[in-house]
C-alpha positions in Angstrom: 14.9 -6.6 -12.6 13.7 -3.6 -10.6 15.9 -1.8 -8.1 13.9 1.0 -6.4 15.7 3.6 -4.3 15.1 6.8 -2.5 16.8 9.0 -0.2 17.0 7.7 3.4 16.0 4.1 2.3 17.0 1.6 4.9 17.7 -1.7 3.1 18.2 -3.7 6.4 14.6 -3.0 7.6 13.0 -4.2 4.4 10.5 -7.1 4.9 7.2 -8.4 3.5 5.3 -6.1 6.0 6.7 -3.0 4.3 6.8 -3.9 0.6 3.8 -4.8 -1.9 4.3 -5.8 -5.5 2.1 -6.2 -8.6 2.9 -6.7 -12.2 3.6 -2.9 -12.8 4.5 -1.3 -9.4 6.2 -1.8 -6.2 5.1 0.0 -3.1 7.4 0.6 -0.1 6.6 2.0 3.2 9.0 4.8 3.9 11.2 3.8 6.7 11.7 7.5 7.9 8.0 8.3 7.8 5.4 5.5 8.4 2.6 7.7 7.0 4.1 7.6 3.5 4.0 4.8 0.8 6.4 5.4 -2.2 5.2 3.9 -5.4 7.8 2.8 -8.1 7.5 1.4 -11.6 8.5 -2.1 -11.9 10.2 -1.7 -15.3 12.5 1.2 -14.7 12.6 1.6 -11.0 11.3 5.2 -11.3 9.4 6.8 -8.4 5.8 7.1 -9.9 4.1 8.8 -7.0 3.9 9.1 -3.1 0.8 8.3 -1.3 0.4 10.0 2.2 -2.0 9.1 5.0 -2.8 11.0 8.2 -1.9 8.3 10.6 0.9 5.8 10.9 0.4 2.9 8.3 0.5 -0.5 10.0 -0.3 -2.9 7.2 -1.0 -2.3 3.5 -1.9 -4.4 0.5 -2.0 -3.8 -3.1 -4.8 -5.1 -5.6 -3.6 -7.4 -8.3 -6.2 -7.4 -11.0 -6.7 -3.7 -12.0 -4.8 -1.8 -14.6 -2.0 0.5 -13.6 -4.2 3.5 -13.7 -7.0 1.9 -11.5 -4.6 0.2 -9.2 -5.7 0.5 -5.5 -4.0 0.2 -2.2 -5.7 -0.6 1.2 -4.3 0.1 4.5 -4.8 -0.5 8.3 -3.7 2.6 10.2 -2.6 2.9 13.7 -6.3 3.3 14.8 -7.1 -0.1 13.3 -9.1 1.8 10.5 -9.0 0.4 7.1 -8.7 3.0 4.2 -8.4 2.5 0.4 -7.5 4.8 -2.3 -6.5 4.6 -6.1 -2.6 5.0 -6.4 -2.8 8.0 -8.7 -5.5 9.8 -6.6 -4.5 10.0 -2.9 -8.1 10.4 -2.0 -8.6 8.1 1.0 -12.0 6.2 1.7 -12.6 4.8 4.9 -13.8 1.1 4.5 -14.1 -0.2 8.1 -12.9 0.3 11.6 -11.3 -2.0 14.3 -9.7 -4.0 11.4 -7.3 -6.9 12.3 -6.1 -8.1 8.7 -6.9 -7.4 5.1 -6.2 -9.2 1.8 -7.0 -8.5 -1.9 -8.3 -11.5 -3.8 -5.8 -12.3 -6.6 -8.3 -13.2 -9.4 -11.1 -10.5 -8.6 -11.1 -7.0 -7.5 -12.2 -8.0 -4.0 -10.9 -6.9 -0.6 -11.3 -9.1 2.4 -11.3 -7.9 6.0 -11.3 -9.4 9.4 -12.7 -6.8 11.6 -14.2 -6.6 15.3 -16.6 -3.9 14.1 -20.2 -5.2 14.2 
């Protein structure tokens, strides 16, 4: 059982919109800074890394099929832009703009977006 914690964590605000889980990591949107994602190891609850974006993160999803080293996170920021990075690199790549929703396929490393951008 994993029990990730960090200073300033607000348990009462936790819900499925601010947490993502894979078989090796848990990602939590920092409740005091919505630009920061905190990455924890599932096995021992230790914080592995922190990922920071320049804008407020509205939604995020974690891919499920990669290894821990190749694991990716995709986000929608407050400008409705979709960005993606590997967990251990914090090197954001813009995927699309005017994105309403996103979801990783659970069997293949494919990201699906719903966007108003043509």
